[in-house]
FIVEX-915481 format. One record per residue: residue in three letters; y, x, z of N, C-alpha, C in turn. Coordinates in steps of 0.02 Angstrom, whole numbers, plus 50000, padded with zeros to 5 digits. Atoms other than C-alpha are relative to their C-alpha. Layout:
// residues N
alaYXZYXZYXZ ...
// end
This chain:
// residues 116
unk500214996349950498715558049329500345002450070 unk499634999049955499245561049499499685005650057 unk500024995349928499295574949640499904999150049 unk500265004949931498425569849792500315008150052 unk499884996449959498605580649950499505006649993 unk500404997150006497775597549944500035003949925 unk499764998650067498415599149763499384998449957 unk500485001950032496945590449690500164994049957 unk499735006150043497235578349540499554993649993 unk500405005350014496595561949526500294992749954 unk499785004650046496625548149395500164992450059 unk499915007349968497535531349447500124995649934 unk499985005050048497215518249335500874996549992 unk499325004850007498915509949266499864993649962 unk499905005250022499215493049243500254998349922 unk499684999350076499335488549053499924990650002 unk500005008250006499885469549007499854998749929 unk500335001950062498945461148874500354992849999 unk499665005450011499865446648796499404993250000 unk500385004949982499055430648846500114995749944 unk500055004450058498385420048720500154993650013 unk499675005149986499085404248667499604994150024 unk500375005249983498425387548737499744996349957 unk500325004750053497095378248652500224992350004 unk499805005249990497655361848605499504993249948 unk500355004350049496155353948520499655003849945 unk500434996150053495005359048374500575001849931 unk499574997850065495975368748224499824994949939 unk500095004450072496255357848067499685004849950 unk500394995850063495005363547934500484997549942 unk499765000750055495875365847767499424997349957 unk500475001550031494975354947646500344999249937 unk499685001450048495425356847472499854994449947 unk499835006050034495925343447352499484999949937 unk500625000350057494335339747225500214998849946 unk499645000050072495505334447094500245006549969 unk499374994250017496585350747089499485006049998 unk500414994550004494905363247115499474996549940 unk500575001050051493645354147002500324996149943 unk499695002350061494935346946873499604992649966 unk500285004750041493985335446742499394996850042 unk500685002149982492365333746832500134994950052 unk499915005649939493085325446995500334994749983 unk499705005250022494155314646903499594993849967 unk500665006250024492655307246823499714997950045 unk500215002549944491785305046965500364994950034 unk499455003749953493335297947056499834992949954 unk500055006250048493315284646895499254996950002 unk500435004749987491555280846921499814996850052 unk500175005649931491505276547092500494995649999 unk499645007050005493045266347063499794994049958 unk500425007150036492125256246933499414997150037 unk500625004449956490525253747042500494995950050 unk499765005449956491725246847182500264993249974 unk499685005150039492635235447056499364996049991 unk500655003050005490805229847000499754995250043 unk500365003149950490265226647176500544994950026 unk499475003949989491855217747219499934992949952 unk500015005350050491655206647068499334995950024 unk500575001849964489795204447135500024994150056 unk499735004149926490435198347304500364993849997 unk499555006750018491695186647242499524996349958 unk500415007150037490325177747134499404997750045 unk500405002649935489195176547291500354996350040 unk499825005049960490465170147389500144994849970 unk499825006150035490865156747248499244995950015 unk500625002549987488965153447275499844996450059 unk499885001449926488975152047444500324992150011 unk499585006350000490475138347424499684994949978 unk500355005650034489465128347313499364998550047 unk500515002049963487955127547420500244996050051 unk499605005349940489025121047566500404995249973 unk499515004050025489975110647458499254993449961 unk500635003950029488185102847379499684996350086 unk500165003549937487715100847580500254994050020 unk499455007849993489275090647614499814995049966 unk499865004650035489085081047486499154996049999 unk500675002249971487085076347548500154998250065 unk499865004149945487895071747696499895006050071 unk500204993749963487545088847800500655002250028 unk499364996449959488965097447921499865007749966 unk500174992650041489185113947824500095004350078 unk499834996949949489855120848000499265001950047 unk500654999749961488145116548087499505004349960 unk500384996450047487355124047936500095007850017 unk499874994149987488145139447962499815004050058 unk500264997349941487775140548143499405000150007 unk500794997950016485925138148116499715006249959 unk500254992750030485935153047993500225005150042 unk499984995449957486815163348116499604999750068 unk500375000149949485595158448249499445002549977 unk500654998350028484125161948136499895006949989 unk499774991850017484865179548102499745003450064 unk500004996449940484705183448288499224999950011 unk500674999449969483105188848381500034994250048 unk500105006249956482325175348488500245001350058 unk499644999449921482575183548652500675000650011 unk499364999349989484335189448616500424991949992 unk499675005650003484795171448569499864995750062 unk499935002949939484045164348715500405002550067 unk499554997949960484895174048833500614999649998 unk499335001350004486505170448755500174993250007 unk499945007649987486165151648756499935000350083 unk500025000149923485725153448943500775002350031 unk499514997549963487255163548990500624994349975 unk499555004050032488295149948881500024994050043 unk500035005449962487645135548983500185000650056 unk499664998549930487955144049150500684999250002 unk499464998949989489615146849101500444992249993 unk499855007349999489775127949046499954996150075 unk500165003749936489105122149200500515000650065 unk499584998749950490225131749299500714997149994 unk499485002950018491625123849210500024992849998 unk500115006649999490955107249230499964994649926 unk499995002750055490605104249053499274997049975 unk500595005350006488905098149055499764995750054 
// end
């Protein structure tokens, strides 16, 4: 309160300093509890089962890779080019329009390089 002219009092607001908030530097990292420590044996069992599934899938993948190699070796033995067969497999996997567009671009580039 301050007394003005004529003895009247009036309220004068005072300046209060509020500490500035710290600058934000991105999202705050969430604390994620370690499932092994919080759930104990249950989480360890789940993890063991997941690892066993991964191992089985990798064994199947290795078996399939061997089967593919056997088919390509058979094709080679019959006089086919394995690279050409793989190229055809990749082409058949694509949509017709996408393949046509890719082929047109390839031909344009090859013409501009004098390869056709």
